[in-house]
C-alpha positions as CSV (number, residue, x, y, z in Angstrom):
1,M,59.9,61.1,69.9
2,E,59.3,64.7,71.0
3,R,62.0,64.3,73.7
4,D,64.3,62.7,71.1
5,G,63.8,65.7,69.0
6,L,64.7,68.0,71.9
7,R,67.8,66.0,72.6
8,A,68.9,66.2,69.0
9,A,68.2,70.0,68.8
10,A,70.0,70.6,72.1
11,R,73.0,68.5,71.0
12,A,73.3,70.4,67.7
13,E,73.0,73.8,69.3
14,F,75.6,73.0,72.0
15,A,77.9,71.6,69.3
16,R,77.7,75.0,67.6
17,L,78.1,77.1,70.8
18,L,80.2,75.0,73.1
19,T,83.2,72.7,73.3
20,P,82.9,68.9,74.0
21,R,84.0,67.9,77.4
22,R,87.1,65.6,77.9
23,R,87.5,63.3,80.9
24,D,90.8,64.9,81.9
25,D,89.4,68.5,82.0
26,P,90.4,70.3,85.3
27,V,88.0,70.3,88.1
28,T,87.1,73.5,90.0
29,V,84.7,73.1,92.9
30,L,82.6,76.0,94.3
31,G,85.1,78.5,92.8
32,A,88.0,77.1,94.8
33,G,91.3,78.8,93.7
34,A,89.6,80.8,90.9
35,D,88.1,84.3,90.6
36,D,87.8,84.6,86.8
37,L,84.2,85.6,86.0
38,E,84.6,86.0,82.2
39,P,84.3,82.3,81.2
40,G,81.0,82.1,83.1
41,H,79.8,85.4,81.6
42,A,80.6,84.1,78.1
43,F,79.0,80.7,78.7
44,L,75.7,82.1,80.0
45,A,75.6,84.8,77.3
46,A,76.0,82.1,74.6
47,L,73.1,80.1,76.1
48,A,70.8,83.0,76.9
49,P,69.1,83.5,73.4
50,G,67.7,80.0,73.6
51,G,67.0,80.0,77.3
52,W,69.2,76.9,77.7
53,A,70.8,77.7,81.0
54,V,67.5,77.9,82.9
55,P,65.1,76.0,80.7
56,T,62.2,75.7,83.2
57,W,62.0,79.4,83.7
58,P,59.2,81.2,81.7
59,P,60.3,82.6,78.3
60,D,59.8,86.2,79.4
61,C,62.2,85.5,82.3
62,G,65.0,84.2,80.2
63,G,64.0,80.5,80.1
64,R,62.2,78.1,77.7
65,G,59.1,77.2,79.8
66,A,60.3,73.6,79.7
67,S,59.0,70.8,81.9
68,A,61.3,69.2,84.5
69,E,61.6,66.1,82.2
70,D,62.7,68.2,79.2
71,A,65.1,70.2,81.5
72,A,66.7,66.9,82.5
73,V,67.4,66.1,78.9
74,I,68.9,69.5,78.3
75,G,71.1,69.1,81.4
76,E,72.4,65.7,80.2
77,E,73.4,67.3,76.9
78,L,75.0,70.3,78.6
79,A,77.0,67.9,80.7
80,R,78.7,66.6,77.5
81,C,80.2,70.0,77.0
82,V,83.0,72.0,78.7
83,Q,81.4,74.3,81.3
84,P,83.2,76.9,83.4
85,D,82.7,76.9,87.1
86,L,79.5,78.8,87.5
87,Y,79.7,79.2,91.2
88,P,79.8,83.0,91.0
89,F,76.4,82.7,89.4
90,L,75.1,79.9,91.6
91,V,72.9,81.9,94.0
92,G,71.2,83.8,91.1
93,L,70.6,80.8,88.9
94,H,69.7,78.1,91.4
95,V,68.6,79.8,94.6
96,I,67.2,83.3,94.0
97,G,66.1,82.8,90.4
98,P,63.6,80.0,91.2
99,T,62.4,81.9,94.2
100,L,61.7,85.0,92.1
101,V,59.9,82.9,89.5
102,A,57.6,81.6,92.2
103,L,57.1,84.7,94.4
104,A,58.2,87.9,92.7
105,T,55.8,90.3,90.9
106,P,55.6,90.1,87.1
107,E,57.5,93.5,86.9
108,Q,60.3,92.2,89.2
109,R,60.6,89.0,87.2
110,R,61.0,90.8,83.9
111,R,63.4,93.3,85.5
112,W,65.7,90.8,87.3
113,L,65.5,87.3,85.8
114,P,66.7,87.8,82.2
115,A,69.8,89.5,83.5
116,I,70.5,86.6,86.0
117,A,70.0,84.0,83.2
118,A,72.4,85.8,80.9
119,G,75.0,86.2,83.6
120,T,75.0,90.0,83.4
121,E,73.9,90.4,87.0
122,I,75.3,88.4,89.9
123,W,73.3,88.1,93.1
124,C,74.4,87.2,96.6
125,Q,72.5,86.2,99.7
126,L,72.4,88.6,102.6
127,F,70.9,86.2,105.2
128,S,73.4,85.1,107.9
129,E,74.5,87.5,110.6
130,P,76.9,87.2,113.6
131,G,73.8,86.4,115.8
132,A,71.7,84.7,113.2
133,G,73.3,81.7,111.4
134,S,71.6,78.4,112.1
135,D,68.8,80.3,113.8
136,L,68.2,82.4,110.7
137,A,64.9,83.7,112.0
138,N,66.8,85.7,114.6
139,V,68.0,88.3,112.1
140,S,68.5,91.7,113.7
141,T,69.2,93.8,110.6
142,R,66.5,96.5,110.7
143,A,64.5,97.9,107.8
144,E,62.2,100.9,108.6
145,R,59.7,102.6,106.4
146,D,60.9,105.9,104.7
147,G,58.4,107.3,102.2
148,D,58.4,105.1,99.1
149,G,61.1,102.9,100.5
150,W,63.0,101.5,103.5
151,R,66.1,102.5,105.4
152,V,68.3,99.5,106.4
153,A,70.9,99.1,109.1
154,G,72.7,96.1,110.3
155,Q,75.4,93.5,109.5
156,K,75.5,90.4,107.4
157,V,78.3,87.8,107.2
158,W,79.4,84.8,105.1
159,S,77.9,86.4,102.0
160,S,79.3,84.5,99.0
161,R,80.5,86.7,96.1
162,A,79.2,89.8,97.7
163,A,82.4,91.7,96.7
164,Y,81.3,91.9,93.1
165,A,77.6,91.0,93.3
166,T,75.1,93.3,91.5
167,R,72.3,92.7,93.9
168,G,71.8,91.1,97.3
169,F,68.8,89.0,98.4
170,L,68.3,90.6,101.8
171,L,66.4,89.5,104.9
172,A,65.6,92.4,107.3
173,R,63.4,92.8,110.4
174,T,60.6,95.2,109.7
175,D,58.4,94.5,112.8
176,P,60.2,93.6,116.1
177,G,56.9,93.6,118.0
178,V,55.8,90.2,116.6
179,A,57.3,86.7,116.9
180,K,60.7,86.4,115.1
181,H,59.4,84.4,112.1
182,A,56.6,86.9,111.5
183,G,58.5,90.2,111.4
184,I,60.9,89.6,108.6
185,T,60.7,91.1,105.0
186,A,62.7,90.2,101.9
187,F,64.3,92.7,99.5
188,G,66.4,92.8,96.4
189,L,69.2,95.3,97.4
190,D,71.3,97.2,94.8
191,M,74.8,96.5,96.1
192,T,76.0,99.9,94.8
193,T,73.7,101.7,97.1
194,A,75.2,104.3,99.4
195,G,75.7,102.8,102.9
196,V,76.6,99.3,101.7
197,D,80.1,98.4,102.7
198,V,81.5,95.0,101.6
199,R,84.6,93.5,103.3
200,P,85.9,90.2,102.0
201,L,87.1,87.4,104.4
202,R,90.2,85.3,103.6
203,Q,89.7,81.5,103.8
204,M,92.2,78.8,104.5
205,N,92.3,77.7,100.9
206,G,93.4,81.2,99.9
207,D,90.0,82.4,98.5
208,A,88.2,85.5,99.6
209,H,84.7,84.6,98.3
210,F,82.9,85.2,101.6
211,S,82.3,88.7,102.8
212,E,81.0,90.7,105.7
213,V,78.4,93.3,104.6
214,F,77.7,96.4,106.7
215,L,74.5,98.3,106.0
216,D,74.4,101.9,107.3
217,D,71.2,103.7,106.5
218,A,71.0,102.1,103.0
219,F,67.9,103.0,101.1
220,I,65.8,100.3,99.3
221,A,62.8,101.3,97.1
222,D,59.6,99.5,98.0
223,A,59.5,98.3,94.4
224,D,62.4,96.1,95.4
225,R,60.6,94.4,98.2
226,I,60.0,90.7,97.5
227,G,56.6,89.5,98.9
228,D,54.5,91.2,101.5
229,P,55.9,93.0,104.5
230,G,56.4,90.5,107.2
231,A,56.3,87.5,104.8
232,G,60.1,87.3,104.5
233,W,60.3,84.0,106.4
234,M,58.1,82.3,103.8
235,V,60.3,83.8,101.0
236,A,63.5,82.7,102.8
237,R,62.2,79.1,103.3
238,T,61.5,78.9,99.6
239,A,65.1,80.1,98.8
240,L,66.6,77.7,101.4
241,A,64.7,74.7,99.9
242,N,66.2,75.6,96.5
243,E,69.7,76.2,98.1
244,R,69.9,72.7,99.5
245,G,70.0,71.2,96.0
246,A,71.9,74.0,94.4
247,L,75.4,72.9,95.4
248,S,75.0,69.8,93.3
249,A,73.6,71.6,90.3
250,V,75.1,70.9,86.9
251,G,77.8,73.5,86.0
252,T,78.3,74.9,89.5
253,G,81.3,72.8,90.4
254,G,79.3,71.0,93.1
255,A,80.8,67.6,92.7
256,V,84.1,65.8,92.0
257,S,83.8,62.9,89.6
258,S,84.6,59.5,91.3
259,S,85.9,58.3,87.9
260,R,88.5,61.1,88.1
261,L,89.6,59.7,91.5
262,L,89.9,56.2,90.0
263,A,92.0,57.5,87.2
264,L,94.3,59.2,89.6
265,A,94.8,56.0,91.6
266,R,95.7,54.2,88.4
267,A,98.0,56.9,87.2
268,E,99.9,57.0,90.6
269,G,100.4,53.2,90.4
270,R,98.5,52.5,93.6
271,A,96.3,49.7,92.3
272,G,98.2,47.1,94.4
273,D,97.5,48.8,97.7
274,T,94.4,46.9,98.8
275,V,93.7,49.2,101.8
276,L,93.9,52.3,99.6
277,V,91.8,50.6,96.8
278,D,89.1,49.8,99.4
279,R,89.0,53.5,100.4
280,V,88.9,54.7,96.8
281,I,86.1,52.3,96.0
282,G,84.2,53.3,99.1
283,A,84.4,56.9,98.0
284,H,83.1,55.9,94.6
285,V,80.1,54.1,96.2
286,D,79.4,57.2,98.3
287,A,79.4,59.2,95.1
288,E,76.9,56.9,93.5
289,V,74.6,57.1,96.5
290,A,74.8,60.9,96.3
291,R,73.9,60.7,92.6
292,L,70.9,58.5,93.3
293,T,69.8,60.9,96.1
294,R,69.8,63.8,93.6
295,L,67.8,61.7,91.2
296,R,65.2,61.2,94.0
297,A,65.0,65.0,94.4
298,R,64.7,65.4,90.7
299,A,61.8,62.9,90.6
300,R,60.0,65.0,93.2
301,A,60.4,68.1,91.0
302,E,59.2,66.2,87.9
303,A,56.1,65.2,89.9
304,G,55.4,68.9,90.3
305,R,56.0,68.9,94.1
306,T,57.8,71.7,95.9
307,P,61.4,71.0,97.2
308,G,61.2,68.9,100.4
309,P,63.5,67.1,102.7
310,E,65.1,65.3,99.8
311,G,67.2,68.5,99.3
312,S,68.6,68.1,102.8
313,G,69.4,64.5,102.2
314,S,71.1,65.5,98.9
315,K,73.1,68.2,100.7
316,L,74.3,65.8,103.4
317,A,75.2,63.1,100.9
318,G,77.0,65.7,98.7
319,S,79.2,67.2,101.4
320,A,80.1,63.7,102.8
321,T,81.0,62.5,99.3
322,F,83.1,65.5,98.6
323,R,85.1,65.0,101.8
324,A,85.5,61.3,101.0
325,L,86.7,61.8,97.5
326,V,89.3,64.5,98.2
327,G,90.4,62.6,101.3
328,A,91.0,59.5,99.2
329,A,92.8,61.6,96.6
330,F,95.2,62.8,99.3
331,A,95.8,59.3,100.4
332,V,96.6,58.3,96.8
333,L,99.0,61.2,96.3
334,G,100.8,60.9,99.7
335,P,103.1,63.6,101.2
336,P,103.5,65.7,98.0
337,A,99.8,66.6,98.2
338,V,100.5,68.5,101.4
339,A,103.1,70.8,100.0
340,G,101.9,71.1,96.4
341,D,104.3,71.3,93.5
342,G,102.7,73.5,90.9
343,S,101.1,70.6,89.0
344,A,97.8,68.8,89.2
345,V,98.6,68.1,92.8
346,D,97.8,71.7,93.6
347,E,94.3,71.2,92.2
348,W,93.6,68.4,94.8
349,R,95.2,70.3,97.5
350,T,92.9,73.3,96.9
351,L,89.9,71.0,96.9
352,F,91.1,69.4,100.2
353,L,91.3,72.8,101.9
354,T,87.9,73.6,100.5
355,A,86.2,70.4,101.7
356,P,85.4,71.4,105.3
357,S,83.4,74.5,104.1
358,V,81.0,72.3,102.1
359,S,79.5,71.1,105.4
360,I,78.9,74.7,106.5
361,R,77.9,76.7,103.4
362,G,74.4,76.3,102.0
363,G,73.1,75.2,105.4
364,T,75.1,73.3,107.9
365,D,75.1,69.5,108.2
366,E,73.6,69.9,111.7
367,I,70.6,71.8,110.3
368,Q,70.1,69.3,107.5
369,R,70.1,66.4,110.0
370,N,67.4,68.3,112.0
371,I,65.3,68.6,108.9
372,V,65.6,64.9,108.0
373,G,65.0,63.9,111.6
374,E,61.9,65.9,112.0
375,R,60.3,65.7,108.5
376,V,61.4,62.2,107.4
377,L,62.0,60.2,110.6
378,G,59.3,61.9,112.6
379,L,61.6,62.6,115.6
380,P,60.5,65.2,118.1
381,P,61.8,68.7,117.2
382,E,64.4,70.6,119.2
383,P,63.0,72.5,122.2
384,R,62.0,76.0,121.1
385,V,61.1,78.5,123.8
386,D,60.9,81.8,121.8
387,T,58.8,81.1,118.8
388,D,55.7,82.9,120.2
389,R,57.4,85.8,122.0
390,P,57.8,89.2,120.3
391,W,61.3,89.4,118.9
392,R,62.2,92.5,120.9
393,D,61.3,90.8,124.2
394,V,63.8,87.9,123.5
395,P,67.4,88.4,124.9
396,H,69.9,88.9,122.1
């Protein structure tokens, strides 16, 4: 009954604050084709007083202190309402936020988390580099002690939403004399700091959501260090475990409804094409498998266990499902989908051009397969010859 009361309270509150969802509402996935931040700001601001957007976070961090089971009920009720694409806020809400809840100091949590929950601060990840992508522990961006802070120099790339982020979750090498995994430290970088230069990169779908970030003697106060010096790899692994499930989070545009694809097939009068119907149904089945995979990951969280390889399985299933759904939609629409005509066709065209990136962003499919192979199937790991050598002694 307590959970029934929570459901009733959440439904009543969302009816007051939000608009009911309709099945034909437009779909925007991972910010594709959109750069409007205001709907997300307004949505999160409306939910902030009740801690509804991040219910499992502690109350002093902007949440409700809810259990995973209660959060699932709240999520179900939120899904009944119109939600803007919260992809600009994804990293803060679902990757960095949970990491800060687990690992930040009480002062950092009070300073950063309520602003993330309310949408007043946007965070980006400053992880990948030209020479450290899949091998993230190979980061070469340097942070050197300078009084009560650190001086940072280096380059990051593929930093989503860095062009208008308030802060960056930065990994930097603070000790090149130890093995690569041991000499990294994590920071919360103020993106307005002198010496931070952000240069957006244009994607094939027309978006410029990824950026290069150049750091030239940028200063970070030691109060903005996350975890102990040299403990950045542990911090990063926590964030990466959260990231694998983040792309399928409610409200982040991480999935296209298979029912929407079925409705498109009916509207286009393609129900008599048995080959096409088979493809559409196959994509629908893939979507259900992906949904069940996410439920498995949720069950792990509800049992109080830390994110595990289920997140990698969910990421793989989600990217494959997305490609299957938009590919089937293109088959339904035929040649007009290629050129676009200013109507709903353009929506699917944008999603089609976005689909390849889903297998890369948030951790490549290849890395996720390695995780599943090693941690689930018990396969031998890839040969690694530099794990015990000091980073400065390894050719770069």
